[in-house]
C-alpha positions as CSV (number, residue, x, y, z in Angstrom):
1,M,7.9,-35.7,1.2
2,E,5.0,-33.2,0.5
3,S,5.9,-29.9,2.0
4,L,3.7,-28.0,4.5
5,G,1.0,-26.0,3.4
6,V,1.1,-22.6,4.5
7,L,-1.8,-20.1,3.6
8,M,-0.4,-16.9,3.2
9,M,-3.2,-13.7,3.8
10,H,-0.9,-11.1,2.4
11,P,2.2,-10.5,0.5
12,M,5.5,-10.0,2.8
13,I,8.7,-8.5,2.5
14,P,10.3,-10.1,-0.8
15,Y,13.1,-12.0,1.9
16,L,10.6,-13.1,4.3
17,Q,8.2,-14.7,1.4
18,E,11.7,-16.3,-0.8
19,E,12.2,-18.1,2.8
20,L,8.9,-19.2,3.4
21,D,9.3,-20.6,-1.0
22,K,12.7,-22.2,-0.2
23,R,10.8,-24.2,3.1
24,F,6.7,-24.3,2.7
25,R,4.0,-24.8,-0.4
26,L,2.5,-21.5,-0.3
27,F,-0.7,-20.6,-1.1
28,R,-1.1,-17.1,-2.1
29,Y,-4.9,-16.3,-0.5
30,Y,-4.3,-12.3,-1.7
31,D,-3.6,-13.6,-5.6
32,A,-7.0,-16.1,-5.3
33,A,-9.5,-14.7,-7.2
34,N,-12.6,-16.6,-6.0
35,K,-11.3,-17.1,-2.4
36,K,-14.1,-19.5,-1.8
37,E,-13.2,-21.8,-4.7
38,F,-9.4,-21.2,-4.0
39,L,-10.0,-22.7,-0.3
40,S,-12.3,-25.5,-1.6
41,L,-9.7,-26.6,-3.6
42,H,-6.8,-25.6,-1.7
43,S,-8.0,-26.3,1.9
44,P,-6.9,-30.4,2.5
45,S,-3.4,-29.2,1.9
46,I,-2.8,-26.3,4.0
47,K,-1.9,-26.8,7.2
48,A,-0.6,-23.2,8.2
49,V,-2.0,-19.7,8.1
50,V,0.2,-16.8,8.2
51,G,-1.7,-13.5,8.8
52,N,-0.7,-9.9,10.2
53,S,-2.5,-6.9,11.9
54,I,-4.5,-6.7,9.2
55,V,-5.8,-9.6,8.1
56,G,-5.3,-13.2,10.1
57,A,-8.3,-15.9,11.1
58,S,-11.4,-15.0,11.1
59,A,-14.0,-18.4,12.1
60,E,-15.1,-18.8,8.5
61,L,-11.4,-19.4,7.3
62,I,-10.5,-21.7,10.1
63,D,-14.1,-23.4,9.3
64,A,-12.8,-24.1,5.8
65,L,-9.6,-25.1,6.6
66,P,-10.3,-29.0,8.6
67,N,-6.2,-29.6,8.3
68,L,-5.3,-26.2,9.7
69,E,-2.7,-26.6,13.0
70,I,-1.0,-23.5,13.5
71,V,-2.1,-19.4,12.8
72,S,1.2,-17.1,12.8
73,T,0.4,-13.3,12.7
74,N,3.3,-11.2,11.9
75,S,2.6,-8.5,14.6
76,V,2.0,-8.2,18.3
77,G,-2.0,-8.4,18.3
78,L,-4.2,-11.0,18.6
79,D,-7.5,-9.5,17.1
80,K,-7.3,-10.8,13.3
81,V,-7.4,-14.3,15.1
82,D,-10.2,-15.8,16.0
83,L,-8.8,-17.1,19.2
84,R,-12.3,-19.1,20.7
85,K,-12.3,-21.3,17.4
86,C,-8.3,-21.7,17.3
87,R,-9.0,-23.3,21.2
88,E,-11.9,-25.1,19.7
89,R,-10.0,-27.2,17.3
90,G,-6.4,-27.1,19.2
91,I,-4.6,-24.7,16.5
92,K,-1.2,-23.6,18.1
93,V,-0.8,-19.7,18.2
94,T,1.6,-17.5,17.6
95,N,2.2,-13.8,17.3
96,T,5.6,-11.3,17.0
97,P,5.6,-10.6,20.9
98,D,8.3,-8.1,21.8
99,V,9.7,-7.2,18.6
100,L,9.4,-3.4,18.7
101,T,9.3,-2.9,22.1
102,D,12.8,-1.2,22.7
103,D,12.7,0.5,19.3
104,V,9.6,2.3,20.8
105,A,10.3,3.1,24.1
106,D,13.6,4.7,22.4
107,L,11.6,6.8,20.3
108,A,9.0,7.6,23.1
109,I,11.9,9.0,25.3
110,G,13.4,10.7,21.9
111,L,9.8,12.4,21.5
112,M,9.5,13.8,24.6
113,I,13.4,15.2,25.0
114,C,12.3,16.9,21.8
115,T,8.7,18.2,22.9
116,L,10.5,19.1,26.1
117,R,13.5,21.1,24.3
118,H,11.4,22.0,21.6
119,I,13.8,20.4,19.3
120,C,11.7,21.0,16.0
121,A,10.8,24.4,16.8
122,S,15.0,25.5,17.1
123,D,15.7,22.7,13.8
124,R,13.0,25.4,12.1
125,Y,14.0,28.4,14.0
126,V,18.4,27.7,12.7
127,R,17.5,26.9,9.5
128,K,15.0,29.7,8.1
129,G,17.6,31.8,10.0
130,L,15.1,33.5,12.5
131,W,18.9,33.8,14.4
132,R,20.1,36.2,12.2
133,G,17.5,38.8,13.1
134,L,15.9,37.8,16.0
135,G,18.4,36.4,18.5
136,E,18.9,34.1,20.6
137,Y,16.5,31.7,20.7
138,K,13.8,31.2,24.2
139,L,14.9,28.7,27.1
140,T,13.0,25.3,27.0
141,T,12.5,23.1,29.9
142,K,14.9,21.4,31.7
């Protein structure tokens, strides 16, 4: 049985690329010197496209892949995928929503506390030894 052909639009972290390589027949679009020639040669074998927030699936790319069934983007946003074209062709589209939602919220809270409590400025004050000569650091917002 022939494995599913996947068009990789960009290099991925080694672990993900190795896992995809184990499971699918990868076509590395980003390595192709002549993109049109590459697509015309391999388009019948490609059923999936993997992109990210920088490069996805344009209408032109989708039109060049007659057997395309799914577009997956390794990002939250879908702005690099022509959703109208995918809808017209019945191509499924996936992304990675909520992957970093909790981490972004944690960072936002940390930055708010840092700003209100002047943590970075206080750190610089201590590291420069200013506390020796200037004494107490000013109080901050609670």
